[in-house]
Biopython code that builds the backbone (N, CA, C, O; Angstrom):
import numpy as np
from Bio.PDB.StructureBuilder import StructureBuilder

atoms = [
    (1, "MET", "N", (-6.133, -12.442, 1.493)),
    (1, "MET", "CA", (-5.244, -13.229, 0.681)),
    (1, "MET", "C", (-4.821, -14.441, 1.501)),
    (1, "MET", "O", (-4.675, -14.366, 2.721)),
    (2, "ASN", "N", (-4.632, -15.535, 0.818)),
    (2, "ASN", "CA", (-4.211, -16.765, 1.471)),
    (2, "ASN", "C", (-2.876, -17.230, 0.917)),
    (2, "ASN", "O", (-2.519, -16.928, -0.222)),
    (3, "ALA", "N", (-2.148, -17.966, 1.736)),
    (3, "ALA", "CA", (-0.877, -18.563, 1.315)),
    (3, "ALA", "C", (-0.863, -20.028, 1.732)),
    (3, "ALA", "O", (-1.390, -20.391, 2.784)),
    (4, "TYR", "N", (-0.262, -20.852, 0.906)),
    (4, "TYR", "CA", (-0.152, -22.269, 1.203)),
    (4, "TYR", "C", (1.147, -22.494, 1.972)),
    (4, "TYR", "O", (2.235, -22.364, 1.409)),
    (5, "VAL", "N", (1.033, -22.832, 3.265)),
    (5, "VAL", "CA", (2.191, -22.975, 4.140)),
    (5, "VAL", "C", (2.115, -24.320, 4.851)),
    (5, "VAL", "O", (1.109, -24.638, 5.486)),
    (6, "GLN", "N", (3.169, -25.100, 4.742)),
    (6, "GLN", "CA", (3.262, -26.404, 5.408)),
    (6, "GLN", "C", (1.995, -27.233, 5.189)),
    (6, "GLN", "O", (1.382, -27.730, 6.134)),
    (7, "GLU", "N", (1.619, -27.366, 3.903)),
    (7, "GLU", "CA", (0.509, -28.215, 3.462)),
    (7, "GLU", "C", (-0.865, -27.758, 3.958)),
    (7, "GLU", "O", (-1.788, -28.566, 4.060)),
    (8, "GLN", "N", (-1.000, -26.473, 4.263)),
    (8, "GLN", "CA", (-2.324, -25.954, 4.615)),
    (8, "GLN", "C", (-2.435, -24.491, 4.198)),
    (8, "GLN", "O", (-1.429, -23.788, 4.098)),
    (9, "TRP", "N", (-3.664, -24.038, 3.955)),
    (9, "TRP", "CA", (-3.909, -22.652, 3.573)),
    (9, "TRP", "C", (-4.013, -21.786, 4.813)),
    (9, "TRP", "O", (-4.714, -22.132, 5.764)),
    (10, "VAL", "N", (-3.319, -20.665, 4.802)),
    (10, "VAL", "CA", (-3.289, -19.745, 5.932)),
    (10, "VAL", "C", (-3.726, -18.366, 5.433)),
    (10, "VAL", "O", (-3.244, -17.892, 4.405)),
    (11, "ARG", "N", (-4.631, -17.734, 6.160)),
    (11, "ARG", "CA", (-5.078, -16.392, 5.780)),
    (11, "ARG", "C", (-3.992, -15.383, 6.180)),
    (11, "ARG", "O", (-3.502, -15.401, 7.310)),
    (12, "CYS", "N", (-3.630, -14.521, 5.255)),
    (12, "CYS", "CA", (-2.593, -13.516, 5.487)),
    (12, "CYS", "C", (-3.249, -12.145, 5.599)),
    (12, "CYS", "O", (-4.015, -11.740, 4.725)),
    (13, "ILE", "N", (-2.946, -11.447, 6.666)),
    (13, "ILE", "CA", (-3.505, -10.118, 6.880)),
    (13, "ILE", "C", (-2.354, -9.150, 7.116)),
    (13, "ILE", "O", (-1.507, -9.372, 7.981)),
    (14, "SER", "N", (-2.333, -8.087, 6.346)),
    (14, "SER", "CA", (-1.281, -7.073, 6.448)),
    (14, "SER", "C", (-1.351, -6.362, 7.797)),
    (14, "SER", "O", (-2.426, -6.210, 8.377)),
    (15, "ASP", "N", (-0.205, -5.935, 8.280)),
    (15, "ASP", "CA", (-0.165, -5.101, 9.482)),
    (15, "ASP", "C", (-0.869, -3.777, 9.230)),
    (15, "ASP", "O", (-1.253, -3.077, 10.167)),
    (16, "TYR", "N", (-1.034, -3.442, 7.960)),
    (16, "TYR", "CA", (-1.642, -2.172, 7.578)),
    (16, "TYR", "C", (-3.029, -2.365, 6.969)),
    (16, "TYR", "O", (-3.475, -1.560, 6.151)),
    (17, "TYR", "N", (-3.697, -3.427, 7.370)),
    (17, "TYR", "CA", (-5.034, -3.758, 6.869)),
    (17, "TYR", "C", (-5.992, -2.572, 6.989)),
    (17, "TYR", "O", (-6.773, -2.304, 6.076)),
    (18, "LYS", "N", (-5.930, -1.874, 8.102)),
    (18, "LYS", "CA", (-6.824, -0.742, 8.343)),
    (18, "LYS", "C", (-6.699, 0.302, 7.232)),
    (18, "LYS", "O", (-7.697, 0.906, 6.840)),
    (19, "SER", "N", (-5.506, 0.518, 6.730)),
    (19, "SER", "CA", (-5.279, 1.498, 5.670)),
    (19, "SER", "C", (-5.662, 0.965, 4.298)),
    (19, "SER", "O", (-6.128, 1.723, 3.447)),
    (20, "PHE", "N", (-5.471, -0.328, 4.076)),
    (20, "PHE", "CA", (-5.677, -0.903, 2.755)),
    (20, "PHE", "C", (-7.073, -1.458, 2.511)),
    (20, "PHE", "O", (-7.461, -1.599, 1.351)),
    (21, "HIS", "N", (-7.838, -1.776, 3.530)),
    (21, "HIS", "CA", (-9.058, -2.550, 3.329)),
    (21, "HIS", "C", (-10.116, -1.855, 2.476)),
    (21, "HIS", "O", (-10.914, -2.542, 1.838)),
    (22, "ASN", "N", (-10.157, -0.544, 2.436)),
    (22, "ASN", "CA", (-11.137, 0.157, 1.602)),
    (22, "ASN", "C", (-10.588, 0.529, 0.232)),
    (22, "ASN", "O", (-11.270, 1.208, -0.535)),
    (23, "CYS", "N", (-9.382, 0.105, -0.088)),
    (23, "CYS", "CA", (-8.750, 0.463, -1.351)),
    (23, "CYS", "C", (-8.763, -0.711, -2.320)),
    (23, "CYS", "O", (-8.586, -1.866, -1.933)),
    (24, "SER", "N", (-8.976, -0.383, -3.579)),
    (24, "SER", "CA", (-8.883, -1.416, -4.609)),
    (24, "SER", "C", (-7.411, -1.666, -4.915)),
    (24, "SER", "O", (-6.541, -0.880, -4.541)),
    (25, "GLU", "N", (-7.154, -2.767, -5.598)),
    (25, "GLU", "CA", (-5.780, -3.073, -6.001)),
    (25, "GLU", "C", (-5.255, -1.952, -6.899)),
    (25, "GLU", "O", (-4.081, -1.591, -6.824)),
    (26, "ARG", "N", (-6.120, -1.409, -7.741)),
    (26, "ARG", "CA", (-5.727, -0.320, -8.645)),
    (26, "ARG", "C", (-5.311, 0.928, -7.851)),
    (26, "ARG", "O", (-4.322, 1.575, -8.194)),
    (27, "GLU", "N", (-6.054, 1.263, -6.805)),
    (27, "GLU", "CA", (-5.713, 2.422, -5.982)),
    (27, "GLU", "C", (-4.349, 2.254, -5.319)),
    (27, "GLU", "O", (-3.560, 3.197, -5.259)),
    (28, "VAL", "N", (-4.081, 1.062, -4.828)),
    (28, "VAL", "CA", (-2.787, 0.800, -4.187)),
    (28, "VAL", "C", (-1.663, 0.890, -5.217)),
    (28, "VAL", "O", (-0.596, 1.432, -4.928)),
    (29, "LYS", "N", (-1.902, 0.357, -6.426)),
    (29, "LYS", "CA", (-0.882, 0.445, -7.476)),
    (29, "LYS", "C", (-0.620, 1.898, -7.856)),
    (29, "LYS", "O", (0.535, 2.296, -8.009)),
    (30, "LEU", "N", (-1.676, 2.695, -8.010)),
    (30, "LEU", "CA", (-1.508, 4.103, -8.369)),
    (30, "LEU", "C", (-0.752, 4.861, -7.279)),
    (30, "LEU", "O", (0.124, 5.674, -7.575)),
    (31, "ALA", "N", (-1.091, 4.593, -6.022)),
    (31, "ALA", "CA", (-0.386, 5.241, -4.907)),
    (31, "ALA", "C", (1.089, 4.840, -4.919)),
    (31, "ALA", "O", (1.967, 5.671, -4.688)),
    (32, "SER", "N", (1.353, 3.564, -5.190)),
    (32, "SER", "CA", (2.737, 3.085, -5.249)),
    (32, "SER", "C", (3.500, 3.782, -6.368)),
    (32, "SER", "O", (4.655, 4.171, -6.191)),
    (33, "LEU", "N", (2.852, 3.939, -7.525)),
    (33, "LEU", "CA", (3.504, 4.629, -8.648)),
    (33, "LEU", "C", (3.801, 6.086, -8.315)),
    (33, "LEU", "O", (4.876, 6.589, -8.642)),
    (34, "GLU", "N", (2.861, 6.763, -7.672)),
    (34, "GLU", "CA", (3.081, 8.160, -7.288)),
    (34, "GLU", "C", (4.249, 8.284, -6.315)),
    (34, "GLU", "O", (5.095, 9.166, -6.460)),
    (35, "LEU", "N", (4.289, 7.398, -5.323)),
    (35, "LEU", "CA", (5.401, 7.406, -4.374)),
    (35, "LEU", "C", (6.709, 7.088, -5.089)),
    (35, "LEU", "O", (7.740, 7.710, -4.832)),
    (36, "HIS", "N", (6.653, 6.130, -5.972)),
    (36, "HIS", "CA", (7.848, 5.732, -6.726)),
    (36, "HIS", "C", (8.392, 6.916, -7.524)),
    (36, "HIS", "O", (9.594, 7.182, -7.492)),
    (37, "HIS", "N", (7.525, 7.623, -8.232)),
    (37, "HIS", "CA", (7.968, 8.760, -9.042)),
    (37, "HIS", "C", (8.530, 9.883, -8.180)),
    (37, "HIS", "O", (9.516, 10.519, -8.554)),
    (38, "SER", "N", (7.912, 10.130, -7.032)),
    (38, "SER", "CA", (8.428, 11.192, -6.166)),
    (38, "SER", "C", (9.790, 10.818, -5.589)),
    (38, "SER", "O", (10.642, 11.686, -5.400)),
    (39, "ARG", "N", (10.001, 9.530, -5.308)),
    (39, "ARG", "CA", (11.278, 9.065, -4.771)),
    (39, "ARG", "C", (12.356, 8.974, -5.837)),
    (39, "ARG", "O", (13.545, 9.100, -5.542)),
    (40, "GLN", "N", (11.934, 8.753, -7.085)),
    (40, "GLN", "CA", (12.885, 8.559, -8.175)),
    (40, "GLN", "C", (13.771, 9.782, -8.355)),
    (40, "GLN", "O", (14.920, 9.661, -8.781)),
    (41, "LYS", "N", (13.256, 10.929, -8.042)),
    (41, "LYS", "CA", (14.023, 12.157, -8.162)),
    (41, "LYS", "C", (15.187, 12.188, -7.179)),
    (41, "LYS", "O", (16.193, 12.856, -7.416)),
    (42, "ILE", "N", (15.042, 11.463, -6.076)),
    (42, "ILE", "CA", (16.029, 11.497, -4.997)),
    (42, "ILE", "C", (17.068, 10.382, -5.120)),
    (42, "ILE", "O", (18.250, 10.600, -4.853)),
    (43, "SER", "N", (16.632, 9.201, -5.521)),
    (43, "SER", "CA", (17.512, 8.034, -5.467)),
    (43, "SER", "C", (17.269, 7.109, -6.653)),
    (43, "SER", "O", (16.179, 7.101, -7.226)),
    (44, "GLN", "N", (18.273, 6.339, -7.018)),
    (44, "GLN", "CA", (18.134, 5.369, -8.093)),
    (44, "GLN", "C", (17.507, 4.065, -7.599)),
    (44, "GLN", "O", (16.788, 3.406, -8.350)),
    (45, "VAL", "N", (17.769, 3.687, -6.347)),
    (45, "VAL", "CA", (17.219, 2.465, -5.776)),
    (45, "VAL", "C", (15.991, 2.836, -4.961)),
    (45, "VAL", "O", (16.071, 3.619, -4.015)),
    (46, "ILE", "N", (14.841, 2.257, -5.344)),
    (46, "ILE", "CA", (13.590, 2.652, -4.704)),
    (46, "ILE", "C", (12.877, 1.419, -4.156)),
    (46, "ILE", "O", (12.577, 0.479, -4.893)),
    (47, "THR", "N", (12.618, 1.440, -2.874)),
    (47, "THR", "CA", (11.816, 0.411, -2.229)),
    (47, "THR", "C", (10.772, 1.134, -1.387)),
    (47, "THR", "O", (11.105, 1.957, -0.535)),
    (48, "ILE", "N", (9.513, 0.817, -1.636)),
    (48, "ILE", "CA", (8.428, 1.461, -0.895)),
    (48, "ILE", "C", (7.767, 0.396, -0.025)),
    (48, "ILE", "O", (7.259, -0.604, -0.533)),
    (49, "SER", "N", (7.776, 0.615, 1.268)),
    (49, "SER", "CA", (7.238, -0.373, 2.204)),
    (49, "SER", "C", (5.718, -0.279, 2.289)),
    (49, "SER", "O", (5.122, 0.721, 1.888)),
    (50, "ASP", "N", (5.104, -1.328, 2.814)),
    (50, "ASP", "CA", (3.656, -1.317, 3.037)),
    (50, "ASP", "C", (3.274, -0.200, 4.003)),
    (50, "ASP", "O", (2.211, 0.406, 3.868)),
    (51, "GLN", "N", (4.140, 0.071, 4.974)),
    (51, "GLN", "CA", (3.875, 1.137, 5.940)),
    (51, "GLN", "C", (3.789, 2.489, 5.224)),
    (51, "GLN", "O", (2.910, 3.300, 5.516)),
    (52, "GLU", "N", (4.704, 2.719, 4.291)),
    (52, "GLU", "CA", (4.695, 3.980, 3.539)),
    (52, "GLU", "C", (3.463, 4.081, 2.645)),
    (52, "GLU", "O", (2.861, 5.149, 2.534)),
    (53, "LYS", "N", (3.088, 2.974, 2.008)),
    (53, "LYS", "CA", (1.889, 2.967, 1.168)),
    (53, "LYS", "C", (0.649, 3.259, 2.001)),
    (53, "LYS", "O", (-0.214, 4.036, 1.594)),
    (54, "ALA", "N", (0.568, 2.626, 3.175)),
    (54, "ALA", "CA", (-0.582, 2.829, 4.060)),
    (54, "ALA", "C", (-0.678, 4.283, 4.494)),
    (54, "ALA", "O", (-1.765, 4.861, 4.473)),
    (55, "ALA", "N", (0.424, 4.873, 4.881)),
    (55, "ALA", "CA", (0.424, 6.271, 5.313)),
    (55, "ALA", "C", (0.005, 7.181, 4.170)),
    (55, "ALA", "O", (-0.754, 8.127, 4.379)),
    (56, "TYR", "N", (0.489, 6.906, 2.968)),
    (56, "TYR", "CA", (0.128, 7.715, 1.802)),
    (56, "TYR", "C", (-1.367, 7.608, 1.512)),
    (56, "TYR", "O", (-2.028, 8.612, 1.244)),
    (57, "LEU", "N", (-1.895, 6.385, 1.567)),
    (57, "LEU", "CA", (-3.317, 6.190, 1.293)),
    (57, "LEU", "C", (-4.181, 6.865, 2.345)),
    (57, "LEU", "O", (-5.220, 7.435, 2.013)),
    (58, "GLU", "N", (-3.773, 6.812, 3.603)),
    (58, "GLU", "CA", (-4.523, 7.486, 4.656)),
    (58, "GLU", "C", (-4.531, 8.994, 4.418)),
    (58, "GLU", "O", (-5.557, 9.643, 4.619)),
    (59, "LEU", "N", (-3.411, 9.553, 3.995)),
    (59, "LEU", "CA", (-3.317, 10.967, 3.701)),
    (59, "LEU", "C", (-4.219, 11.316, 2.521)),
    (59, "LEU", "O", (-4.910, 12.334, 2.545)),
    (60, "ALA", "N", (-4.213, 10.471, 1.489)),
    (60, "ALA", "CA", (-5.054, 10.710, 0.309)),
    (60, "ALA", "C", (-6.529, 10.649, 0.690)),
    (60, "ALA", "O", (-7.325, 11.462, 0.219)),
    (61, "GLU", "N", (-6.900, 9.686, 1.542)),
    (61, "GLU", "CA", (-8.299, 9.577, 1.989)),
    (61, "GLU", "C", (-8.700, 10.795, 2.783)),
    (61, "GLU", "O", (-9.825, 11.275, 2.641)),
    (62, "ALA", "N", (-7.819, 11.308, 3.610)),
    (62, "ALA", "CA", (-8.125, 12.502, 4.403)),
    (62, "ALA", "C", (-8.375, 13.693, 3.494)),
    (62, "ALA", "O", (-9.267, 14.497, 3.765)),
    (63, "LYS", "N", (-7.605, 13.821, 2.421)),
    (63, "LYS", "CA", (-7.794, 14.906, 1.469)),
    (63, "LYS", "C", (-9.146, 14.793, 0.773)),
    (63, "LYS", "O", (-9.822, 15.796, 0.546)),
    (64, "GLU", "N", (-9.542, 13.543, 0.430)),
    (64, "GLU", "CA", (-10.829, 13.326, -0.245)),
    (64, "GLU", "C", (-11.990, 13.697, 0.659)),
    (64, "GLU", "O", (-12.985, 14.249, 0.188)),
    (65, "VAL", "N", (-11.884, 13.405, 1.947)),
    (65, "VAL", "CA", (-12.958, 13.705, 2.898)),
    (65, "VAL", "C", (-13.139, 15.211, 3.046)),
    (65, "VAL", "O", (-14.264, 15.687, 3.193)),
    (66, "LYS", "N", (-12.040, 15.965, 3.007)),
    (66, "LYS", "CA", (-12.097, 17.419, 3.167)),
    (66, "LYS", "C", (-12.727, 18.098, 1.967)),
    (66, "LYS", "O", (-13.308, 19.173, 2.112)),
    (67, "CYS", "N", (-12.633, 17.508, 0.791)),
    (67, "CYS", "CA", (-13.158, 18.144, -0.434)),
    (67, "CYS", "C", (-14.677, 18.165, -0.463)),
    (67, "CYS", "O", (-15.270, 18.662, -1.421)),
]
sb = StructureBuilder()
sb.init_structure("model")
sb.init_model(0)
sb.init_chain("A")
sb.init_seg("    ")
for serial, (resi, resn, name, xyz) in enumerate(atoms, 1):
    if name == "N":
        sb.init_residue(resn, " ", resi, " ")
    sb.init_atom(name, np.array(xyz, "f"), 0.0, 1.0, " ", f" {name:<3s}", serial, name[0])
structure = sb.get_structure()
């Protein structure tokens, strides 16, 4: 992904690129929704960080490899 910063395009790379690079946008959205629903039971205000999404996706990938 790129961002336009100070009149030039800059490539943006997540700190969690390693976790996200093999995932489609749809997979990340689905993981976010699952985390959101699990958190909704606990709290009314829900913020899910990229770090949490990355950890969840890594866990999901590990489960897929074992199957």
